[in-house]
DSSP file (Angstrom, degrees, kcal/mol; ACC not computed):
  #  RESIDUE AA STRUCTURE BP1 BP2  ACC     N-H-->O    O-->H-N    N-H-->O    O-->H-N    TCO  KAPPA ALPHA  PHI   PSI    X-CA   Y-CA   Z-CA
    1    1 A M              0   0    0      0, 0.0     2,-0.3     0, 0.0     0, 0.0   0.000 360.0 360.0 360.0 131.1   76.7   93.7   88.7
    2    2 A I        -     0   0    0      1,-0.0     2,-0.7    27,-0.0     0, 0.0  -0.643 360.0-133.3 -82.2 140.3   79.1   96.7   89.5
    3    3 A N        -     0   0    0     -2,-0.3    -1,-0.0     0, 0.0     0, 0.0  -0.894  31.4-171.6 -92.2 101.1   78.5  100.0   87.6
    4    4 A L        -     0   0    0     -2,-0.7    24,-0.1     1,-0.1     4,-0.0  -0.673  29.1 -95.5-101.2 152.4   81.9  101.0   86.4
    5    5 A P    >   -     0   0    0      0, 0.0     3,-0.8     0, 0.0    -1,-0.1  -0.266  28.7-128.9 -57.4 150.3   82.9  104.3   84.9
    6    6 A D  T 3  S+     0   0    0      1,-0.2    -2,-0.0     0, 0.0     0, 0.0   0.818  99.1  60.4 -72.8 -29.4   82.9  104.3   81.0
    7    7 A D  T 3  S+     0   0    0      2,-0.0    -1,-0.2     0, 0.0     2,-0.1   0.095  71.9 131.1 -99.7  28.4   86.5  105.8   80.7
    8    8 A L    <   -     0   0    0     -3,-0.8    -4,-0.0     1,-0.1    20,-0.0  -0.365  60.9-132.9 -67.5 152.0   88.5  103.2   82.5
    9    9 A Q  S >  S+     0   0    0     15,-0.1     3,-1.5    -2,-0.1    -1,-0.1   0.786  76.8 110.8 -68.2 -29.3   91.7  101.7   80.9
   10   10 A L  T 3  S+     0   0    0      1,-0.3    -2,-0.1     3,-0.0     3,-0.1  -0.253  82.6  15.5 -54.2 127.8   90.3   98.3   81.8
   11   11 A G  T 3  S+     0   0    0      1,-0.3     2,-0.3     3,-0.0    -1,-0.3   0.656 109.6  98.5  77.5  20.7   89.3   96.3   78.6
   12   12 A T  S <  S-     0   0    0     -3,-1.5     2,-0.4     0, 0.0    -1,-0.3  -0.910  83.1 -97.3-128.9 164.4   91.1   98.5   76.4
   13   13 A S        -     0   0    0     -2,-0.3     2,-0.3    -3,-0.1    -3,-0.0  -0.666  48.4-172.3 -77.2 137.5   94.5   98.5   74.6
   14   14 A S        -     0   0    0     -2,-0.4     2,-0.3     3,-0.0    -3,-0.0  -0.940  18.5-149.3-134.5 146.9   97.0  100.5   76.6
   15   15 A T        -     0   0    0     -2,-0.3     3,-0.0     1,-0.0    64,-0.0  -0.860  37.8 -93.9-114.6 158.6  100.5  101.7   76.2
   16   16 A I        -     0   0    0     -2,-0.3    64,-0.1     1,-0.1    63,-0.1  -0.507  45.3-116.1 -67.6 124.4  103.1  102.3   79.0
   17   17 A P        -     0   0    0      0, 0.0     6,-0.1     0, 0.0    -1,-0.1  -0.335  15.7-129.1 -59.9 143.8  103.0  105.8   80.1
   18   18 A A  S    S+     0   0    0      1,-0.1    68,-0.1     4,-0.1    -2,-0.1   0.817  87.3   7.4 -68.3 -29.8  106.3  107.8   79.4
   19   19 A T  S >> S-     0   0    0      1,-0.1     4,-0.9    66,-0.1     3,-0.7  -0.965  77.4-108.7-148.7 159.9  106.6  109.1   83.0
   20   20 A P  T 34 S+     0   0    0      0, 0.0     3,-0.1     0, 0.0    64,-0.1   0.783 120.6  55.7 -64.2 -26.4  104.8  108.5   86.4
   21   21 A E  T 34 S+     0   0    0      1,-0.2    59,-0.0    62,-0.1    -3,-0.0   0.800 108.1  47.5 -79.0 -23.7  103.3  112.0   86.0
   22   22 A A  T <4 S+     0   0    0     -3,-0.7    -1,-0.2    61,-0.1     2,-0.2   0.592  91.7 102.9 -80.3 -20.5  101.8  111.1   82.6
   23   23 A A     <  -     0   0    0     -4,-0.9     2,-0.6    -3,-0.1    -7,-0.1  -0.471  66.7-140.1 -78.8 140.5  100.4  107.8   83.9
   24   24 A R        -     0   0    0     -2,-0.2     2,-0.5    52,-0.0    56,-0.1  -0.893  11.8-160.4-101.6 117.0   96.6  107.7   84.6
   25   25 A L        -     0   0    0     -2,-0.6     2,-0.3    54,-0.1    52,-0.1  -0.873  11.3-159.2 -89.7 131.0   95.5  105.9   87.7
   26   26 A D        -     0   0    0     -2,-0.5    47,-2.7    47,-0.3     2,-0.4  -0.808   5.5-158.5-107.9 154.7   91.9  104.8   87.9
   27   27 A R  E     -A   72   0A   0     -2,-0.3    45,-0.2    45,-0.3    43,-0.0  -0.949   1.7-162.9-126.5 151.5   89.6  103.9   90.6
   28   28 A V  E     -A   71   0A   0     43,-2.2    43,-2.9    -2,-0.4   -24,-0.1  -0.878  36.9 -83.5-127.1 160.2   86.4  102.0   90.9
   29   29 A P  E     -A   70   0A   0      0, 0.0    41,-0.3     0, 0.0    40,-0.1  -0.359  40.3-120.1 -59.8 136.7   83.7  101.8   93.5
   30   30 A N    >   -     0   0    0     39,-2.6     3,-1.0     1,-0.2     4,-0.1  -0.669  18.5-162.1 -74.4 115.6   84.3   99.5   96.4
   31   31 A P  T 3  S+     0   0    0      0, 0.0    -1,-0.2     0, 0.0     3,-0.2   0.689  93.0  46.0 -75.1 -12.3   81.4   96.8   96.4
   32   32 A Q  T >   +     0   0    0      1,-0.1     3,-2.0    36,-0.1     5,-0.1  -0.250  69.5 135.1-120.6  39.5   82.3   96.0  100.1
   33   33 A A  T <   +     0   0    0     -3,-1.0    -1,-0.1     1,-0.3    37,-0.1   0.722  68.5  61.0 -66.5 -22.5   82.6   99.6  101.4
   34   34 A D  T 3  S+     0   0    0     -3,-0.2     2,-0.4    -4,-0.1    -1,-0.3   0.512 100.6  67.0 -78.6  -7.2   80.5   98.7  104.5
   35   35 A T  S <  S-     0   0    0     -3,-2.0     2,-0.6    33,-0.1    -3,-0.1  -0.927  77.0-137.1-117.4 136.1   83.2   96.1  105.5
   36   36 A Q        +     0   0    0     -2,-0.4     2,-0.3   101,-0.1    32,-0.1  -0.868  42.1 141.3 -95.5 122.9   86.8   96.8  106.6
   37   37 A Y        -     0   0    0     -2,-0.6     2,-0.5    30,-0.2   101,-0.1  -0.866  46.6-100.9-149.3 174.7   89.3   94.5  105.0
   38   38 A L        -     0   0    0     -2,-0.3     2,-0.4    28,-0.2    28,-0.2  -0.906  22.6-165.3-114.1 132.4   92.8   94.6  103.6
   39   39 A T  E     -B   65   0B   0     26,-2.5    26,-3.0    -2,-0.5     2,-0.4  -0.937   9.6-163.7-115.7 138.6   93.8   94.7  100.0
   40   40 A R  E     -B   64   0B   0     -2,-0.4     2,-0.4    24,-0.2    24,-0.2  -0.986   9.4-172.6-132.6 120.2   97.4   93.9   99.0
   41   41 A F  E     -B   63   0B   0     22,-2.4    22,-2.7    -2,-0.4     2,-0.4  -0.951  11.5-165.4-106.8 137.8   99.2   94.7   95.7
   42   42 A T  E     -B   62   0B   0     -2,-0.4    20,-0.2    20,-0.2    -2,-0.0  -0.966  13.0-174.9-129.6 119.2  102.7   93.2   95.2
   43   43 A A  E >   +B   61   0B   0     18,-3.6    18,-2.7    -2,-0.4     3,-1.1  -0.794   7.4 173.9-115.0  84.4  105.2   94.3   92.6
   44   44 A P  E 3  S+     0   0B   0      0, 0.0    -1,-0.1     0, 0.0    18,-0.1   0.594  76.1  44.4 -69.8 -10.3  108.1   92.0   92.9
   45   45 A E  E 3  S+     0   0B   0     16,-0.1    15,-0.2    13,-0.1     2,-0.1  -0.054  73.9 157.4-126.6  38.6  109.9   93.3   89.8
   46   46 A F  E <   -B   59   0B   0     -3,-1.1    13,-2.7    13,-1.1     2,-0.4  -0.396  20.0-168.2 -61.2 133.1  109.6   97.1   90.1
   47   47 A T  E     +B   58   0B   0     34,-0.2     2,-0.3    11,-0.2    40,-0.2  -0.984  18.0 153.3-127.9 137.7  112.2   99.0   88.2
   48   48 A S  E     -B   57   0B   0      9,-2.0     9,-2.9    -2,-0.4     2,-0.4  -0.826  38.6-101.1-141.7-171.2  113.3  102.6   88.1
   49   49 A L  E     -Bc  56  88B   0     38,-2.2    40,-1.9    35,-0.4     6,-0.1  -0.890  27.2-113.4-117.9 143.9  116.6  104.4   87.3
   50   50 A C     >  -     0   0    0      5,-3.8     4,-1.5    -2,-0.4    40,-0.1  -0.577  26.7-141.6 -67.0 133.2  119.2  106.0   89.6
   51   51 A P  T  4 S+     0   0    0      0, 0.0    -1,-0.1     0, 0.0    37,-0.1   0.559  95.8  43.4 -82.6  -2.8  118.9  109.7   88.9
   52   52 A V  T  4 S+     0   0    0      3,-0.1    -2,-0.0    37,-0.1    36,-0.0   0.834 128.4  20.6 -95.6 -47.2  122.6  110.1   89.1
   53   53 A T  T  4 S-     0   0    0      2,-0.1    35,-0.0     3,-0.0    -4,-0.0   0.684  87.2-132.9 -92.7 -21.8  124.0  107.2   87.1
   54   54 A G     <  +     0   0    0     -4,-1.5    34,-0.0     1,-0.3     0, 0.0   0.461  59.7 137.7  80.1  -1.9  121.1  106.3   85.1
   55   55 A Q        -     0   0    0     -6,-0.1    -5,-3.8     1,-0.1    -1,-0.3  -0.470  61.3 -93.8 -77.3 154.2  121.7  102.5   86.0
   56   56 A P  E     -B   49   0B   0      0, 0.0     2,-0.3     0, 0.0    -7,-0.3  -0.439  33.8-159.1 -68.0 139.6  118.6  100.5   86.8
   57   57 A D  E     -B   48   0B   0     -9,-2.9    -9,-2.0    -2,-0.1     2,-0.4  -0.906   9.1-156.2-115.5 147.9  117.3  100.0   90.3
   58   58 A F  E     +B   47   0B   0     -2,-0.3    60,-2.7    60,-0.3     2,-0.3  -0.977  13.3 174.9-132.8 145.6  115.1   97.2   91.3
   59   59 A A  E     -BD  46 117B   0    -13,-2.7   -13,-1.1    -2,-0.4     2,-0.6  -0.890  34.9-131.1-136.3 167.5  112.5   96.7   94.1
   60   60 A H  E     - D   0 116B   0     56,-2.0    56,-2.1    -2,-0.3     2,-0.4  -0.968  36.1-165.3-114.5 107.0  110.0   94.6   95.6
   61   61 A I  E     -BD  43 115B   0    -18,-2.7   -18,-3.6    -2,-0.6     2,-0.4  -0.855   9.1-173.4-109.5 136.6  107.1   96.9   96.3
   62   62 A V  E     -BD  42 114B   0     52,-2.1    52,-3.2    -2,-0.4     2,-0.4  -0.992   2.2-170.5-127.8 125.8  104.2   96.0   98.5
   63   63 A I  E     -BD  41 113B   0    -22,-2.7   -22,-2.4    -2,-0.4     2,-0.4  -0.957   6.0-179.0-116.0 131.4  101.1   98.2   98.9
   64   64 A D  E     +BD  40 112B   0     48,-2.6    48,-2.8    -2,-0.4     2,-0.3  -0.994  11.5 165.6-123.8 131.0   98.6   97.3  101.7
   65   65 A F  E     -BD  39 111B   0    -26,-3.0   -26,-2.5    -2,-0.4    46,-0.2  -0.992  36.8-139.4-149.2 148.5   95.5   99.4  102.1
   66   66 A V  E     - D   0 110B   0     44,-2.3    43,-2.5    -2,-0.3    44,-1.2  -0.902  39.5-138.5 -92.7 103.6   92.1   99.3  103.9
   67   67 A P        -     0   0    0      0, 0.0   -30,-0.2     0, 0.0     4,-0.1  -0.176  23.0-173.1 -72.4 162.4   89.8  100.7  101.4
   68   68 A N  S    S-     0   0    0      2,-0.6   -33,-0.1    38,-0.4   -36,-0.1   0.395  74.5 -28.7-104.9-112.7   87.0  103.2  102.0
   69   69 A Q  S    S+     0   0    0     38,-0.3   -39,-2.6    37,-0.2     2,-0.3   0.653 124.5  55.1 -85.6 -17.6   84.6  104.0   99.0
   70   70 A W  E     -A   29   0A   0     36,-0.7    -2,-0.6   -41,-0.3     2,-0.3  -0.865  57.0-159.8-123.1 154.0   87.2  103.4   96.3
   71   71 A L  E     -A   28   0A   0    -43,-2.9   -43,-2.2    -2,-0.3     2,-0.5  -0.896  31.4-114.2-113.2 155.4   89.6  100.7   95.0
   72   72 A V  E     -A   27   0A   0     -2,-0.3     2,-0.3   -45,-0.2   -45,-0.3  -0.788  33.8-118.6 -83.2 129.3   92.5  101.3   92.8
   73   73 A E     >  -     0   0    0    -47,-2.7     4,-1.2    -2,-0.5   -47,-0.3  -0.568  21.4-140.8 -73.1 126.9   91.9   99.6   89.4
   74   74 A S  H  > S+     0   0    0     -2,-0.3     4,-2.9     1,-0.2     3,-0.2   0.851  95.7  53.4 -67.8 -41.7   94.8   96.9   89.0
   75   75 A K  H  > S+     0   0    0      1,-0.2     4,-2.1     2,-0.2    -1,-0.2   0.913 110.4  45.9 -68.3 -38.8   95.5   97.5   85.3
   76   76 A S  H  > S+     0   0    0      2,-0.2     4,-1.5     1,-0.2    -1,-0.2   0.791 112.7  52.4 -74.4 -23.0   96.0  101.3   85.7
   77   77 A L  H  X S+     0   0    0     -4,-1.2     4,-3.3    -3,-0.2     5,-0.3   0.941 108.4  50.2 -75.7 -47.1   98.2  100.6   88.8
   78   78 A K  H  X S+     0   0    0     -4,-2.9     4,-2.2     1,-0.2    -2,-0.2   0.914 113.0  46.3 -56.7 -41.3  100.4   98.1   86.8
   79   79 A L  H  X S+     0   0    0     -4,-2.1     4,-1.9     2,-0.2    -1,-0.2   0.870 112.8  50.7 -64.2 -38.3  100.8  100.8   84.0
   80   80 A Y  H  < S+     0   0    0     -4,-1.5     4,-0.4     2,-0.2    -2,-0.2   0.965 112.9  44.5 -72.2 -48.9  101.6  103.5   86.5
   81   81 A L  H >< S+     0   0    0     -4,-3.3     3,-1.7     1,-0.2   -34,-0.2   0.922 111.5  53.4 -53.5 -44.3  104.3  101.3   88.3
   82   82 A T  H >< S+     0   0    0     -4,-2.2     3,-2.1    -5,-0.3    -1,-0.2   0.843  94.5  71.0 -65.9 -31.5  105.7  100.3   84.9
   83   83 A S  G >< S+     0   0    0     -4,-1.9     3,-0.7     1,-0.3    -1,-0.3   0.628  87.2  68.3 -62.4  -9.5  106.0  104.0   83.9
   84   84 A F  G X  S+     0   0    0     -3,-1.7     3,-2.4    -4,-0.4   -35,-0.4   0.703  73.1  90.3 -77.4 -13.1  108.9  104.3   86.5
   85   85 A R  G <  S+     0   0    0     -3,-2.1    -1,-0.2     1,-0.3    -2,-0.1   0.593  98.7  28.3 -66.3 -15.5  111.1  102.1   84.5
   86   86 A N  G <  S+     0   0    0     -3,-0.7     2,-0.6   -68,-0.1    -1,-0.3   0.072 100.9 108.1-118.5  19.0  112.6  105.0   82.6
   87   87 A H    <   -     0   0    0     -3,-2.4   -38,-2.2   -40,-0.2     2,-0.7  -0.847  62.7-141.3-108.9 118.1  112.1  107.5   85.4
   88   88 A G  B     +c   49   0B   0     -2,-0.6     2,-0.3   -40,-0.2   -38,-0.2  -0.708  45.6 125.7 -84.9 116.2  115.2  108.7   87.4
   89   89 A A        -     0   0    0    -40,-1.9   -37,-0.1    -2,-0.7    -2,-0.0  -0.983  58.7 -97.1-158.1 150.8  114.5  109.1   91.2
   90   90 A F     >  -     0   0    0     -2,-0.3     4,-2.0   -40,-0.1     5,-0.2  -0.340  42.3-105.2 -65.5 159.9  115.9  107.9   94.5
   91   91 A H  H  > S+     0   0    0      1,-0.2     4,-2.2     2,-0.2     5,-0.2   0.881 120.6  51.3 -58.8 -42.4  114.4  104.9   96.3
   92   92 A E  H  > S+     0   0    0      1,-0.2     4,-2.3     2,-0.2     5,-0.3   0.883 109.9  47.0 -69.6 -37.3  112.7  107.1   98.8
   93   93 A D  H  > S+     0   0    0      2,-0.2     4,-2.1     3,-0.2     5,-0.2   0.917 114.2  47.8 -73.8 -41.6  111.1  109.5   96.3
   94   94 A C  H  X S+     0   0    0     -4,-2.0     4,-2.6     2,-0.2     5,-0.3   0.976 115.9  44.2 -63.2 -54.7  109.8  106.5   94.2
   95   95 A T  H  X S+     0   0    0     -4,-2.2     4,-2.0     1,-0.2    -2,-0.2   0.921 118.0  41.9 -56.5 -50.6  108.3  104.7   97.2
   96   96 A V  H  X S+     0   0    0     -4,-2.3     4,-2.3    -5,-0.2    -1,-0.2   0.821 111.7  54.5 -63.5 -37.9  106.8  107.7   98.8
   97   97 A A  H  X S+     0   0    0     -4,-2.1     4,-2.5    -5,-0.3     5,-0.2   0.974 108.5  50.5 -67.7 -53.4  105.4  109.2   95.6
   98   98 A I  H  X S+     0   0    0     -4,-2.6     4,-2.6    -5,-0.2     5,-0.4   0.932 113.6  45.8 -46.6 -51.9  103.6  105.8   94.8
   99   99 A G  H  X S+     0   0    0     -4,-2.0     4,-2.5    -5,-0.3    -1,-0.2   0.953 113.2  47.8 -59.6 -47.9  102.1  105.8   98.3
  100  100 A R  H  X S+     0   0    0     -4,-2.3     4,-2.7     2,-0.2    -2,-0.2   0.923 111.9  50.1 -58.1 -50.3  101.0  109.3   98.2
  101  101 A R  H  X S+     0   0    0     -4,-2.5     4,-2.0     2,-0.2    -1,-0.2   0.902 113.3  44.7 -58.1 -46.9   99.4  109.0   94.6
  102  102 A V  H  X S+     0   0    0     -4,-2.6     4,-3.3    -5,-0.2     5,-0.4   0.970 114.5  48.9 -62.1 -49.3   97.3  105.9   95.5
  103  103 A A  H  X S+     0   0    0     -4,-2.5     4,-1.9    -5,-0.4    -2,-0.2   0.898 112.3  47.7 -62.8 -34.9   96.2  107.4   98.8
  104  104 A E  H  < S+     0   0    0     -4,-2.7    -1,-0.2    -5,-0.2    -2,-0.2   0.916 114.7  49.0 -69.4 -34.7   95.2  110.7   97.2
  105  105 A L  H  < S+     0   0    0     -4,-2.0    -2,-0.2    -5,-0.2    -1,-0.2   0.953 126.1  21.2 -62.7 -55.8   93.3  108.7   94.5
  106  106 A I  H  < S-     0   0    0     -4,-3.3   -36,-0.7    -5,-0.1   -38,-0.4   0.520  84.1-142.2-103.4  -2.2   91.3  106.3   96.7
  107  107 A E     <  -     0   0    0     -4,-1.9   -38,-0.3    -5,-0.4    -4,-0.1   0.885  31.3-169.0  45.7  55.0   91.2  108.0  100.1
  108  108 A P        -     0   0    0      0, 0.0     3,-0.2     0, 0.0    -1,-0.1  -0.121  34.9-118.6 -74.8 169.5   91.6  104.7  102.1
  109  109 A H  S    S-     0   0    0    -43,-2.5    24,-1.1     1,-0.3     2,-0.3   0.863  98.7  -4.6 -67.9 -37.1   91.1  104.4  105.7
  110  110 A W  E     -DE  66 132B   0    -44,-1.2   -44,-2.3    22,-0.2     2,-0.3  -0.989  65.7-179.6-158.8 144.9   94.7  103.3  105.9
  111  111 A L  E     -DE  65 131B   0     20,-2.2    20,-2.8    -2,-0.3     2,-0.3  -0.983   1.0-179.1-151.0 136.9   97.5  102.6  103.5
  112  112 A R  E     -DE  64 130B   0    -48,-2.8   -48,-2.6    -2,-0.3     2,-0.4  -0.978   7.2-164.0-129.6 151.2  101.2  101.5  103.9
  113  113 A I  E     -DE  63 129B   0     16,-2.4    16,-2.2    -2,-0.3     2,-0.5  -1.000   2.0-162.6-137.4 134.6  103.8  100.9  101.2
  114  114 A G  E     -DE  62 128B   0    -52,-3.2   -52,-2.1    -2,-0.4     2,-0.6  -0.972   1.9-165.1-112.2 123.1  107.0   99.0  101.7
  115  115 A G  E     -DE  61 127B   0     12,-3.4    12,-2.5    -2,-0.5     2,-0.8  -0.886   3.8-172.4-115.0 101.6  109.8   99.4   99.1
  116  116 A Y  E     -DE  60 126B   0    -56,-2.1   -56,-2.0    -2,-0.6     2,-0.4  -0.811  13.1-163.3 -92.7  94.7  112.3   96.8   99.5
  117  117 A W  E     -DE  59 125B   0      8,-2.0     8,-0.7    -2,-0.8   -58,-0.2  -0.652  17.0-123.1 -94.4 137.4  115.2   97.8   97.2
  118  118 A Y  E     -     0   0B   0    -60,-2.7   -60,-0.3    -2,-0.4     7,-0.2  -0.335  43.8 -93.4 -69.3 154.0  117.9   95.5   96.0
  119  119 A P  E     -     0   0B   0      0, 0.0     2,-0.4     0, 0.0    -1,-0.1  -0.383  34.9-176.2 -81.1 152.2  121.4   96.7   96.8
  120  120 A R  E >  S+ E   0 123B   0      3,-0.8     3,-0.5    -3,-0.1   -63,-0.0  -0.981  84.4  15.5-135.2 124.3  123.6   98.7   94.6
  121  121 A G  T 3  S-     0   0    0     -2,-0.4    -1,-0.0     1,-0.2     0, 0.0   0.663 134.2 -66.4  85.3  13.3  127.0   99.3   96.0
  122  122 A G  T 3  S+     0   0    0      1,-0.1    -1,-0.2     0, 0.0    -4,-0.0   0.451 112.8  99.4  86.2   4.0  126.4   96.5   98.6
  123  123 A M  E <   -E  120   0B   0     -3,-0.5    -3,-0.8    -5,-0.1     2,-0.2  -0.931  57.3-151.8-129.8 114.0  123.7   98.2  100.5
  124  124 A P  E     -     0   0B   0      0, 0.0     2,-0.5     0, 0.0    -6,-0.2  -0.475  12.5-149.7 -72.6 151.6  120.0   97.6  100.2
  125  125 A I  E     -E  117   0B   0     -8,-0.7    -8,-2.0    -7,-0.2     2,-0.4  -0.990   7.4-164.0-123.8 122.4  117.6  100.5  101.1
  126  126 A D  E     -E  116   0B   0     -2,-0.5     2,-0.4   -10,-0.2   -10,-0.2  -0.942   5.9-166.8-110.5 131.4  114.2   99.8  102.5
  127  127 A V  E     -E  115   0B   0    -12,-2.5   -12,-3.4    -2,-0.4     2,-0.4  -0.977   5.0-176.1-127.0 127.0  111.6  102.6  102.5
  128  128 A F  E     +E  114   0B   0     -2,-0.4     2,-0.3   -14,-0.2   -14,-0.2  -0.963   5.7 171.1-120.0 138.6  108.3  102.6  104.4
  129  129 A W  E     -E  113   0B   0    -16,-2.2   -16,-2.4    -2,-0.4     2,-0.3  -0.998   9.5-166.1-147.1 148.2  105.6  105.1  104.3
  130  130 A Q  E     -E  112   0B   0     -2,-0.3     2,-0.4   -18,-0.2   -18,-0.2  -0.941   6.2-159.4-138.8 152.1  102.0  105.0  105.9
  131  131 A Y  E     -E  111   0B   0    -20,-2.8   -20,-2.2    -2,-0.3    -2,-0.0  -0.981  58.7 -12.5-124.0 131.6   98.7  107.0  105.5
  132  132 A G  E    S-E  110   0B   0     -2,-0.4     2,-0.4   -22,-0.2   -22,-0.2  -0.122  89.4 -59.8  82.4-170.9   96.0  107.1  108.0
  133  133 A T        -     0   0    0    -24,-1.1    -1,-0.1    -3,-0.0    -3,-0.0  -0.983  48.0-114.7-121.9 126.9   95.3  104.8  111.1
  134  134 A L        -     0   0    0     -2,-0.4     3,-0.1     1,-0.1   -24,-0.0  -0.361  36.1-123.8 -56.2 128.8   94.8  101.1  110.9
  135  135 A P    >   -     0   0    0      0, 0.0     3,-0.9     0, 0.0    -1,-0.1  -0.472  33.6 -94.7 -75.6 151.2   91.2  100.4  111.9
  136  136 A P  T 3  S+     0   0    0      0, 0.0     3,-0.1     0, 0.0     0, 0.0  -0.246 105.7  23.9 -60.6 154.1   90.8   97.9  114.9
  137  137 A N  T 3  S+     0   0    0      1,-0.2     2,-0.6    -3,-0.1  -101,-0.1   0.641  84.7 130.3  65.4  16.8   90.2   94.2  114.0
  138  138 A V    <   -     0   0    0     -3,-0.9     2,-0.5  -101,-0.1    -1,-0.2  -0.938  56.1-133.0-105.7 121.1   91.7   94.3  110.5
  139  139 A W        -     0   0    0     -2,-0.6  -101,-0.1    -3,-0.1     0, 0.0  -0.575  23.9-175.4 -79.3 119.3   94.1   91.6  109.9
  140  140 A V        -     0   0    0     -2,-0.5     3,-0.1  -103,-0.0    -1,-0.0  -0.875  11.5-155.1-112.4  97.2   97.4   92.8  108.4
  141  141 A P        -     0   0    0      0, 0.0     2,-0.1     0, 0.0     0, 0.0  -0.237  37.2 -83.4 -63.3 157.7   99.8   89.9  107.6
  142  142 A E        -     0   0    0      1,-0.1     0, 0.0     2,-0.1     0, 0.0  -0.396  41.9-112.4 -63.7 146.9  103.5   90.6  107.4
  143  143 A Q        -     0   0    0      1,-0.1    -1,-0.1     2,-0.1   -80,-0.0   0.713  39.8-135.9 -57.6 -18.1  104.6   92.0  104.0
  144  144 A G        +     0   0    0      1,-0.2    -1,-0.1   -82,-0.0    -2,-0.1   0.632  60.5 128.3  80.2  10.5  106.4   88.8  103.4
  145  145 A V        -     0   0    0    -85,-0.0    -1,-0.2   -83,-0.0    -2,-0.1  -0.902  57.4-128.1-102.7 114.4  109.7   90.3  101.9
  146  146 A P        -     0   0    0      0, 0.0     3,-0.1     0, 0.0     2,-0.1  -0.178  25.2 -98.7 -66.5 158.0  112.7   88.9  103.8
  147  147 A T  S    S-     0   0    0      1,-0.2     2,-0.2     2,-0.1     4,-0.2  -0.407  71.2 -63.1 -68.3 157.9  115.3   91.1  105.2
  148  148 A Y  S    S+     0   0    0      1,-0.1    -1,-0.2     2,-0.1   -30,-0.0  -0.252  80.3 129.4 -63.4 111.6  118.2   91.2  102.8
  149  149 A R  S    S-     0   0    0     -2,-0.2     3,-0.4    -3,-0.1    -1,-0.1  -0.289 108.4 -51.6-146.5  43.0  120.0   87.9  102.3
  150  150 A G  S    S-     0   0    0      1,-0.2    -2,-0.1    -4,-0.1   -32,-0.0   0.470  83.5 -98.1  93.6   2.0  119.9   87.9   98.5
  151  151 A R              0   0    0      1,-0.3    -1,-0.2    -4,-0.2    -3,-0.1   0.814 360.0 360.0  41.1  45.1  116.1   88.7   98.8
  152  152 A G              0   0    0     -3,-0.4    -1,-0.3    -7,-0.0    -2,-0.1   0.301 360.0 360.0  13.6 360.0  115.5   85.1   98.2
């Protein structure tokens, strides 16, 4: 049995945070901290707003990380990502901010984030950010998001 902190959002009724800054990210102890492995979170329906026009922007976000002592608690991550839906920021800002916030929270051995943004004005923008060095012998599959052809 894992001993979890008492103040997690997990198992409670939660509302969508008004902004990414107001969103709370929770971490939990890694029960396999002595093993190097990859964890992947995929958010294929990520939404934010263009900071200039206010129009919605859509992305397929993939976060891969090799945890150390902590894991990001998935419900809090979902709420954090959802908080971007009314947040105006460029694609690069959203993608890198998410990667940095998760890395700061869990201090992984390695983390990468891929933001595969759907086109506006006929041009998709893909943004990639990485933290740390990938340990040897950790299997990292491709992120699985096709290069743009309607993003299948």
